[in-house]
C-alpha positions in Angstrom: 52.3 24.7 -48.8 55.6 26.5 -48.3 58.6 24.8 -46.8 58.1 26.6 -43.6 54.4 25.6 -43.4 55.4 21.9 -44.0 58.0 22.1 -41.2 55.5 23.8 -38.9 52.9 21.1 -39.5 55.4 18.4 -38.9 56.5 20.0 -35.6 52.9 20.6 -34.6 52.2 16.9 -35.2 55.1 16.0 -33.0 54.5 18.5 -30.1 50.7 18.9 -30.2 48.6 15.8 -29.9 45.4 17.4 -31.3 47.1 18.2 -34.7 47.4 14.5 -35.6 43.9 13.1 -35.2 42.3 10.4 -37.2 40.2 11.2 -40.2 37.2 9.1 -41.0 35.8 8.5 -44.4 32.2 7.7 -45.3 29.2 8.0 -42.9 31.2 8.0 -39.7 33.1 11.1 -40.8 29.8 12.9 -41.4 28.4 11.6 -38.1 31.4 13.0 -36.1 30.8 16.4 -37.7 27.2 16.3 -36.6 28.3 15.2 -33.1 30.7 18.1 -32.8 27.8 20.5 -33.8 25.5 18.9 -31.2 28.3 19.1 -28.5 28.9 22.8 -29.2 25.2 23.6 -29.2 24.8 21.7 -25.9 27.7 23.6 -24.3 26.3 27.0 -25.4 22.8 26.1 -24.2 23.9 24.7 -20.9 26.0 27.7 -20.1 23.3 30.3 -21.0 19.7 29.3 -21.2 19.9 25.8 -19.8 19.1 24.7 -16.3 21.9 22.1 -16.0 23.4 21.7 -12.6 27.2 21.9 -12.3 27.9 18.2 -11.7 25.7 17.1 -14.6 27.4 19.6 -16.9 30.8 18.4 -15.9 29.8 14.7 -16.3 28.3 15.3 -19.8 31.4 17.3 -20.7 33.8 14.7 -19.7 31.7 12.0 -21.4 32.0 14.0 -24.7 35.7 14.6 -24.2 36.5 10.9 -23.7 34.2 9.8 -26.5 35.9 12.1 -29.0 39.3 11.2 -27.6 38.8 7.5 -28.3 37.3 8.2 -31.7 39.9 10.7 -32.9 43.2 10.3 -31.0 45.3 7.4 -32.3 46.3 4.7 -29.8 49.9 4.7 -30.9 52.1 7.1 -33.0 52.3 5.0 -36.2 48.7 4.0 -36.3 46.9 4.5 -39.7 45.1 7.8 -39.5 42.6 7.6 -42.4 40.0 4.9 -41.8 36.3 4.1 -42.1 35.8 2.8 -38.6 37.7 3.0 -35.3 39.8 0.0 -34.1 38.0 -2.8 -32.2 39.7 -1.8 -28.9 38.4 1.8 -29.2 34.9 0.5 -29.8 35.2 -1.4 -26.5 36.5 1.8 -24.8 33.6 3.8 -26.3 31.1 1.3 -25.0 32.7 1.3 -21.6 32.6 5.1 -21.6 28.9 5.1 -22.4 28.2 2.6 -19.6 30.3 4.3 -17.0 28.9 7.8 -17.6 25.3 6.6 -17.8 25.9 5.0 -14.4 27.4 8.2 -13.0 24.6 10.4 -14.3 21.9 8.1 -13.0 23.4 7.3 -9.6 25.3 10.4 -8.4 22.2 12.0 -6.7 21.2 8.6 -5.2 24.7 8.2 -3.6 24.7 11.8 -2.4 21.3 11.2 -0.7 22.7 8.1 1.1 25.5 10.2 2.5 28.3 9.1 0.1 28.1 5.5 1.1 29.4 3.4 -1.8 28.3 -0.1 -2.9 30.7 -2.5 -4.5 29.4 -1.7 -8.0 30.0 2.0 -7.3 33.6 1.3 -6.7 34.0 -0.9 -9.8 32.5 1.9 -11.9 34.8 4.5 -10.3 37.8 2.2 -11.1 36.8 1.8 -14.7 36.2 5.6 -15.0 39.7 6.3 -13.7 41.3 3.9 -16.1 39.3 5.4 -19.0 40.4 8.9 -18.0 44.1 7.9 -17.8 43.9 6.2 -21.2 42.3 9.4 -22.7 44.9 11.5 -21.0 47.8 9.3 -22.3 46.6 10.0 -25.9 45.7 13.7 -25.5 48.4 14.9 -23.0 50.9 12.2 -22.4 53.4 14.0 -20.2 50.6 15.3 -18.0 49.1 11.9 -17.7 52.4 10.4 -16.5 52.7 13.2 -13.9 49.2 12.5 -12.7 50.0 8.8 -12.4 52.9 9.7 -10.1 50.5 11.8 -7.9 48.0 8.9 -7.9 50.6 6.4 -6.8 51.6 8.8 -4.0 48.2 8.2 -2.4 49.1 4.6 -1.9 52.9 4.8 -1.5 53.2 8.0 0.5 53.0 6.0 3.8 56.5 4.6 2.9 58.0 8.0 2.5 59.7 9.2 5.7 59.6 12.8 6.9 57.2 15.7 6.2 56.3 14.4 2.7 55.0 11.1 4.0 51.4 10.4 5.1 49.4 7.6 6.8 48.3 6.0 3.5 44.8 5.7 1.9 42.8 2.6 0.8 41.7 2.1 -2.8 38.1 2.7 -1.7 39.0 6.0 -0.2 41.0 7.1 -3.3 38.3 6.1 -5.8 35.6 7.8 -3.7 37.6 11.0 -3.5 38.7 11.0 -7.2 35.4 10.0 -8.9 32.4 10.4 -6.5 33.8 13.5 -4.7 33.8 17.1 -5.9 37.6 17.7 -5.4 39.0 15.2 -7.8 38.2 14.5 -11.5 34.9 16.4 -11.3 36.4 19.3 -9.5 37.4 22.8 -10.6 39.6 21.6 -13.5 36.8 19.9 -15.5 34.4 22.6 -14.3 36.4 25.4 -16.0 36.9 23.3 -19.1 33.1 22.7 -19.4 32.4 26.5 -19.1 35.1 29.1 -19.9 37.6 27.1 -21.8 35.3 25.4 -24.3 33.4 28.7 -25.1 36.6 30.8 -25.5 38.3 28.1 -27.6 35.2 28.1 -29.8 35.3 31.9 -30.0 38.9 31.8 -31.1 38.0 29.4 -33.9 35.2 31.7 -35.1 37.6 34.7 -35.1 40.0 32.7 -37.2 37.5 31.7 -39.8 36.1 35.3 -40.0 39.5 36.5 -41.3 40.5 38.1 -38.0 44.0 36.5 -38.2 44.7 38.2 -41.5 43.4 41.5 -40.3 45.8 41.3 -37.3 48.8 40.6 -39.6 47.8 43.4 -42.0 47.2 46.0 -39.3 50.5 45.1 -37.6 52.3 45.7 -40.9 50.7 49.1 -41.3 51.7 50.1 -37.8 55.3 49.0 -37.6 56.2 47.3 -40.8 58.4 50.2 -42.2 60.2 51.0 -38.9 63.6 49.5 -38.1 63.2 45.7 -37.8 59.6 46.0 -38.9 58.9 42.3 -39.6 60.0 41.4 -36.0 57.7 44.0 -34.6 54.9 42.6 -36.8 55.6 39.2 -35.3 55.4 40.6 -31.8 52.1 42.4 -32.3 50.4 39.6 -34.3 51.5 36.8 -32.0 50.4 38.7 -28.9 46.9 39.3 -30.3 46.5 35.8 -31.6 48.2 34.1 -28.7 45.7 35.5 -26.1 42.8 34.0 -28.2 44.0 30.5 -28.9 45.6 29.8 -25.6 48.4 27.5 -27.1 51.8 29.1 -27.5 53.0 26.1 -29.6 50.1 26.3 -32.0 50.5 30.1 -32.2 54.2 29.7 -33.1 53.3 27.1 -35.8 50.7 29.4 -37.4 52.1 32.9 -37.3 55.7 31.7 -37.3 55.5 30.4 -40.8 54.9 34.0 -42.0 56.9 36.0 -39.5 60.1 34.0 -39.1 61.0 33.9 -42.9 60.2 37.7 -43.0 62.6 38.4 -40.2 65.4 36.2 -41.7 65.0 38.0 -45.1 65.3 41.4 -43.3 68.6 40.4 -41.8 67.9 39.0 -38.4 69.9 35.9 -37.4 67.8 32.8 -37.6 68.1 32.0 -33.8 67.0 35.6 -33.0 64.0 35.4 -35.4 62.9 32.1 -33.9 63.3 33.4 -30.4 61.2 36.5 -31.1 58.3 34.4 -32.3 58.5 32.0 -29.4 58.6 34.8 -26.8 55.8 36.7 -28.5 53.5 33.7 -28.7 54.2 32.6 -25.1 53.2 36.0 -23.7 49.8 35.8 -25.2 48.7 33.3 -22.5 48.7 36.0 -19.9 47.7 39.0 -22.1 44.2 40.5 -21.6 41.4 40.5 -22.6 41.2 36.7 -23.1 44.6 35.5 -21.6 44.2 32.1 -23.5 41.3 31.3 -21.1 43.6 30.8 -18.2 42.5 34.0 -16.6 39.0 32.5 -16.1 40.6 29.6 -14.3 42.4 32.0 -12.0 39.2 33.9 -11.3 37.5 30.6 -10.4 40.4 29.6 -8.1 40.4 33.0 -6.3 36.6 33.4 -6.2 36.8 36.9 -7.8 35.4 38.4 -10.9 37.3 37.9 -14.2 37.5 41.7 -14.5 39.8 41.9 -11.5 42.1 39.3 -13.0 42.1 41.1 -16.4 43.0 44.4 -14.8 45.8 42.8 -12.7 47.3 41.2 -15.9 47.3 44.5 -17.9 50.6 46.0 -16.8 52.7 42.8 -16.6 51.6 41.9 -20.2 52.1 45.5 -21.4 55.7 45.6 -19.9 56.5 42.1 -21.3 55.6 43.1 -24.9 57.1 46.6 -24.5 60.4 45.0 -23.6 60.2 42.7 -26.6 59.3 45.5 -29.1 62.3 47.6 -28.0 64.5 44.5 -27.9 63.9 43.9 -31.6 64.1 47.6 -32.3 67.6 48.0 -30.7 68.8 44.7 -32.3 67.7 46.1 -35.7 69.5 49.4 -35.0 72.6 47.5 -33.8 72.7 45.4 -37.0 71.8 48.4 -39.2 68.5 46.7 -40.4 65.7 48.6 -42.1 62.0 47.9 -42.3 60.0 46.6 -45.2 59.6 48.6 -48.4 56.6 50.7 -49.0 55.2 48.4 -51.7 55.1 45.5 -49.2 53.0 47.4 -46.7 49.2 47.5 -47.0 47.6 50.9 -46.8 46.1 51.4 -43.3 43.0 53.1 -44.5 42.2 50.3 -46.9 42.9 47.6 -44.2 40.5 49.3 -41.8 37.9 49.8 -44.5 38.0 46.2 -45.7 38.7 44.4 -42.5 38.2 46.8 -39.6 34.7 45.5 -38.8 36.3 42.2 -37.8 37.4 43.8 -34.5 33.7 44.2 -33.4 33.5 40.9 -31.6 36.5 41.8 -29.4 35.0 45.2 -28.6 31.7 43.5 -27.8 33.5 41.1 -25.5 35.4 43.8 -23.6 32.4 46.0 -23.3 30.2 43.2 -21.8 32.9 42.2 -19.4 33.4 45.8 -18.3 29.7 46.2 -17.8 29.7 43.3 -15.3 28.2 40.5 -17.5 29.6 37.0 -16.9 32.4 35.9 -19.1 30.2 33.0 -20.3 27.5 35.3 -21.5 30.1 37.6 -23.0 31.8 34.8 -24.9 28.5 33.5 -26.4 27.4 37.0 -27.5 30.9 37.5 -29.0 30.6 34.3 -31.0 27.4 35.5 -32.6 28.9 38.9 -33.0 31.7 37.4 -35.0 29.2 35.9 -37.4 27.2 39.1 -37.8 30.4 41.2 -38.1 31.7 38.9 -40.9 28.4 39.5 -42.8 29.1 43.3 -43.0 31.3 42.8 -46.0 31.0 40.2 -48.8 34.7 39.4 -48.7 34.6 38.2 -45.1 31.1 36.7 -45.0 31.0 33.4 -43.1 28.8 31.0 -45.0 27.0 28.0 -43.4 29.9 25.7 -44.4 32.4 28.1 -42.8 30.4 28.3 -39.6 30.3 24.5 -39.5 34.1 24.3 -40.0 34.7 26.9 -37.3 32.4 25.0 -34.9 34.1 21.7 -35.6 37.6 23.1 -35.3 36.8 24.9 -32.1 35.2 21.8 -30.5 38.1 19.6 -31.7 40.6 22.0 -30.3 38.9 21.9 -26.9 39.5 18.1 -26.6 43.2 18.1 -25.7 42.8 21.1 -23.3 39.7 19.5 -21.8 41.5 16.2 -21.2 44.3 18.1 -19.6 41.8 19.7 -17.2 40.3 16.3 -16.5 43.7 14.6 -15.7 44.8 17.4 -13.4 41.8 16.5 -11.4 43.9 13.6 -10.2 46.7 16.0 -9.1 44.3 18.3 -7.4 42.5 15.4 -5.8 45.8 14.0 -4.5 46.8 17.4 -3.1 43.4 17.8 -1.3 43.3 14.2 0.0 46.9 13.9 1.2 47.7 17.5 2.1 50.9 17.3 0.1 50.6 21.0 -0.9 50.6 22.1 2.8 53.4 19.6 3.5 55.5 21.0 0.6 54.8 24.6 1.8 55.9 23.6 5.3 59.2 22.2 3.9 59.8 25.4 1.9 59.1 27.5 4.9 61.5 25.5 7.0 64.2 26.0 4.3 63.7 29.7 3.6 62.2 30.8 7.0 59.1 32.9 7.8 58.7 36.1 5.9 61.4 35.3 3.3 59.2 36.3 0.4 61.9 36.6 -2.3 63.7 33.3 -1.4 60.3 31.5 -1.2 59.5 33.1 -4.6 62.7 31.9 -6.1 61.9 28.3 -5.1 58.3 28.6 -6.4 59.6 30.1 -9.7 61.9 27.0 -10.2 59.0 24.7 -9.3 56.6 26.5 -11.6 58.9 26.3 -14.6 59.7 22.6 -14.0 56.0 21.6 -13.5 55.0 23.7 -16.5 57.4 22.1 -18.9 55.7 20.4 -21.8 52.2 21.1 -20.4 49.4 23.3 -21.9 49.2 26.7 -20.3 45.9 26.2 -18.4 47.0 22.8 -17.0 50.4 24.2 -16.1 48.9 27.1 -14.1 46.4 24.8 -12.3 49.2 22.4 -11.2 51.5 25.2 -10.1 48.8 27.2 -8.3 47.5 24.1 -6.4 51.0 23.5 -4.9 52.7 26.9 -4.9 50.1 29.6 -4.2 49.8 28.6 -0.5 53.5 28.8 -0.1 53.7 32.4 -1.4 50.7 33.5 0.7 52.4 32.0 3.8 55.6 34.0 3.0 53.6 37.3 2.8 52.3 37.7 -0.8 48.7 38.8 -1.4 46.6 36.2 -3.2 46.4 38.1 -6.6 50.2 38.5 -6.7 50.8 34.9 -5.7 48.4 33.6 -8.5 49.8 36.0 -11.1 53.4 35.0 -10.1 52.6 31.3 -10.7 50.7 32.0 -13.9 53.5 33.9 -15.6 56.2 31.4 -14.7 54.1 28.4 -15.7 53.6 30.1 -19.1 57.3 31.0 -19.4 58.2 27.3 -19.1 57.4 27.3 -22.9 60.7 29.2 -23.5 62.8 27.9 -20.6 65.4 25.2 -21.4 65.6 22.2 -21.2 62.0 21.6 -22.4 61.2 24.9 -24.2 58.4 23.7 -26.4 57.7 27.1 -28.1 61.3 27.7 -28.8 61.8 24.2 -30.2 58.9 24.6 -32.7 60.1 28.1 -33.7 63.7 26.7 -34.1 62.4 24.0 -36.4 60.7 26.5 -38.7 63.8 28.7 -38.7 66.4 25.9 -39.1 68.2 27.3 -36.1 70.0 25.7 -33.1 67.5 24.8 -30.4 69.7 25.6 -27.5 70.8 29.0 -28.8 67.2 29.9 -29.7 66.0 29.0 -26.2 68.8 31.0 -24.5 68.0 34.1 -26.7 64.3 33.6 -26.0 65.0 33.7 -22.2 67.0 36.9 -22.7 64.2 38.5 -24.8 61.6 37.5 -22.2 63.7 38.6 -19.3 61.1 41.1 -18.1 58.7 38.2 -17.7 61.2 36.4 -15.5 62.1 39.6 -13.4 58.8 41.5 -13.1 56.9 38.9 -10.9 59.5 39.4 -8.1 58.8 43.2 -8.1 55.0 42.9 -7.8 55.3 40.0 -5.3 56.2 42.4 -2.5 54.7 45.6 -4.0 51.6 44.7 -6.1 51.0 48.3 -7.2 51.7 47.1 -10.8 48.7 44.7 -10.5 46.0 47.2 -11.2 43.1 47.0 -8.7 44.8 44.4 -6.5 45.6 46.9 -3.7 42.6 49.0 -2.5 43.0 52.7 -2.1 46.1 53.1 -4.2 46.4 56.8 -5.3 45.9 57.2 -9.1 49.0 59.4 -9.3 51.2 56.7 -7.7 49.9 54.1 -10.1 50.5 56.3 -13.1 54.1 57.0 -11.9 54.7 53.3 -11.4 53.5 52.5 -14.9 55.6 55.3 -16.4 58.8 54.5 -14.6 58.4 50.7 -15.1 58.0 51.4 -18.9 61.2 53.4 -19.0 62.8 50.7 -16.9 62.0 47.9 -19.4 63.2 50.0 -22.3 66.5 50.6 -20.5 66.7 46.9 -19.7 66.1 46.1 -23.4 68.9 48.5 -24.5 71.3 47.1 -22.0 70.7 43.5 -23.0 70.8 44.2 -26.7 73.9 46.4 -26.5 72.4 49.5 -28.3 70.8 52.8 -27.3 71.7 55.7 -29.5 74.9 53.9 -30.5 76.5 50.6 -29.7 77.1 50.3 -25.9 80.3 49.1 -24.2 80.1 46.6 -21.4 80.1 49.2 -18.6 77.2 51.1 -20.3 75.2 47.9 -20.7 75.7 47.0 -17.1 74.6 50.4 -15.9 71.5 50.4 -18.2 70.5 47.0 -16.8 70.9 48.3 -13.3 68.9 51.5 -14.2 66.2 49.4 -15.7 65.8 47.3 -12.5 65.8 50.4 -10.4 63.0 51.9 -12.5 60.9 48.7 -12.2 61.1 48.9 -8.4 58.3 51.4 -7.7 60.0 53.4 -4.9 60.7 57.1 -5.5 64.4 56.8 -4.4 65.1 54.0 -6.9 63.4 55.9 -9.7 65.6 59.0 -9.0 68.8 56.9 -9.0 67.7 55.1 -12.2 66.9 58.4 -13.9 70.4 59.7 -13.1 72.1 56.6 -14.5 69.9 56.6 -17.6 70.3 60.3 -18.1 74.1 60.1 -17.8 74.3 57.3 -20.4 72.0 59.1 -22.8 74.2 62.3 -22.5 77.4 60.3 -23.1 75.8 58.4 -26.1 74.5 61.7 -27.5 77.9 63.4 -27.3 79.6 60.4 -28.9 77.0 60.4 -31.7 77.5 64.1 -32.4 81.3 63.5 -32.4 81.0 60.7 -34.9 78.7 62.8 -37.2 81.2 65.6 -37.2 84.0 63.3 -38.0 82.0 61.8 -40.9 81.2 65.3 -42.3 84.8 66.2 -42.0 85.9 63.1 -43.9 83.3 63.7 -46.6 84.4 67.3 -47.0 
């Protein structure tokens, strides 16, 4: 392993719980592999051909999540990882899990038939189940488990809080009934999405990885932009965007692609803080980039009760503008520093890359086609998994053998544990919000502060709350927490549901690069040996479009394709074109270079022009065009003057 890869693994172990699992030797290790295969097979069967009702599927799924968590996740940080058997306390926890979930599966229908009336033993089982879930959450997603504990305590202590955030208080029986035996707590939408969309798409991502798709992405990115100014940084942007939308973890994406792209950028001449920031920003944006959106798009579709295709379309322009900004930011920075691209001998030949690895893109094409034809995302994901295997067989060099398929299945299933436990533990948060009405209370407080119809002021408060709640939390979980509390606030201040949900999603994802808990920036900084604070601040500057754009579509959602019925095509195309010009102008102003280095006045005017272009009104576009045109003319004349002076000096 290279030095960068060793650092990345150490950072991943520190930041991502599912990278530091126990490894079992002997028969138990082989049994766990078999159990992972059985679990994956059950999930595929239950979501396609099987006739498994939603509550049974969620119960089985959570049972498997807890079982694997107690088997694989260490109890404490310094625990011995390689062992033949689990510790005695985990054997007790596993036995308790089997007992509790057998009871849940056998008695749920009976309790439903008696109208939800609970016996004493039902409450005891619910209490044990809640303790098991919190212990599993503590191991797999510690910060989220602590946040959920605060919400759980609020059910009991809220009666002591004065004012609008207080409530009448709830008994232990009422809370246990709501959290475990109800459909709005632990077994609500969070675990439901984990048992369906998240598991299958995480599994699909693992299959793509083992088919060689990751290498194909790197190679094709090199052929497209490797030789242009700042080529390695552009490769990082493209590769991280494509891989980030598949794996759904910005931190893991930084740790994998960053070991290749960050050293390349540093060798080209980029400062180490800038190189780390580029990787962090590129990896973070993948979580809201279609067509997979790190699986969080499926959660949004479930929350909104719309088809995933609508969410996918709505995310297209924000994701495109985000990455267009980043590409031009690294381009202008390269020009400002006088950096060149990679030499020809370091660039693979495009024709050969497509010939040898082009077939690996077939699964993504299959997925997109099936989604566009109206098939369910679950069906499309399963077909895409099998398409990945078949596509890999088209060439001997990429052929997935049985052992490779087993490795992909095990890794995909294992990767789904931490995200799944996050979805389980946020059931406590969602359950608390639905039981106590704290979301409505919070919205009422914000409305009292900002006033009715104050969309932008309400949006500012939601933005801050989204970033804070999303810090240190996986993308899917961050979105669910934020959407549960914040979306009603935005809708009450005048936003349409799609704009409100997309607003919360983008800011929840951007918490990965926002100080003081910028997890993606910290991991990238560790690989680059750069200053964490400087890296995070540069990352915020590079991802500025992501921070600005949601405010524009909040009031005028024309940039969210398909979200406003009857929008003329010409108006949509104009909005896309002018917004694209706007983010390029914004990038130039922030990096201080267009055709030549910019002075402070030119930079300020370019930033203003960029913002005017992003606003979709015709008058702002005209003013922005005049400002941009004036600066281009001034820069062009200065450039010509410098060229004449240079020729004169040479002669």
